[in-house]
C-alpha positions in Angstrom: 7.2 6.9 -3.9 5.3 4.6 -6.3 3.9 5.8 -10.2 0.1 5.6 -9.4 1.4 9.1 -6.3 3.1 10.4 -9.1 0.1 9.7 -11.7 -1.7 11.8 -8.5 0.0 14.0 -7.8 0.3 15.3 -11.4 -3.2 14.9 -12.3 -3.9 17.4 -8.4 -1.3 20.0 -9.3 -2.6 19.8 -12.9 -6.5 20.5 -11.9 -4.3 22.9 -9.4 -3.6 25.1 -12.6 -6.7 24.0 -14.9 -8.6 26.0 -11.7 -6.1 29.3 -11.2 -6.2 29.6 -15.4 -10.1 29.0 -15.5 -11.8 31.1 -12.7 -14.2 33.4 -14.1 -13.2 37.6 -13.4 -15.9 39.8 -12.0 -16.8 40.9 -15.9 -17.7 37.1 -16.7 -20.1 36.9 -13.6 -21.8 40.0 -14.0 -22.2 39.1 -17.5 -24.0 35.8 -17.0 -26.1 37.7 -13.3 -27.4 39.4 -16.5 -27.6 37.1 -19.0 -29.4 34.7 -16.5 -31.6 37.4 -14.5 -33.5 38.5 -18.1 -33.9 34.8 -19.2 -36.1 34.6 -15.8 -38.3 37.3 -16.1 -38.5 39.4 -19.7 -39.8 42.3 -17.3 -36.4 42.4 -15.1 -34.7 42.1 -18.4 -36.7 44.9 -19.4 -36.5 47.3 -16.2 -33.0 46.5 -16.4 -32.7 44.8 -12.9 -30.0 41.8 -14.4 -27.5 44.8 -14.8 -28.5 46.2 -11.5 -27.8 43.6 -9.6 -24.5 42.9 -12.0 -22.9 46.1 -10.8 -23.4 46.6 -7.7 -22.7 42.8 -6.9 -18.8 42.7 -4.7 -16.6 40.0 -6.4 -14.8 37.6 -4.8 -11.6 35.0 -5.2 -10.5 32.9 -4.1 -7.7 32.0 -7.4 -9.5 29.1 -8.2 -12.7 29.2 -7.9 -14.9 32.8 -7.0 -17.9 34.4 -6.7 -20.0 37.5 -6.3 -22.2 39.3 -3.3 -24.7 41.4 -3.5 -25.1 43.1 1.0 -25.3 39.2 1.9 -26.3 37.4 -0.2 -24.5 34.7 -2.5 -25.3 36.3 -6.4 -22.6 33.9 -8.5 -20.3 31.0 -8.0 -17.9 30.3 -10.3 -14.9 27.3 -11.2 -13.1 26.3 -14.1 -15.5 28.5 -17.0 -17.8 27.9 -15.4 -20.5 30.2 -13.4 -23.4 29.3 -11.2 -25.9 31.7 -10.4 -29.1 31.2 -7.9 -31.8 32.3 -7.4 
């Protein structure tokens, strides 16, 4: 094997380890959902829509990435310590 193959392999393993270590927890997903919904609508913040959505969400993880769902709808997706909340 050449040096470039070893370097690529080492980088891939490092990225995989980093993804596992930085995979967002259920609590991080729920906090982010609450924050984003509150920012999008002051009325939703007052009514506690973000907290209700976060409370009813179900956490799923592949070890390197995670997501939450409410019913059949994906609410948030997380990887490498970042969480995206869908509309």
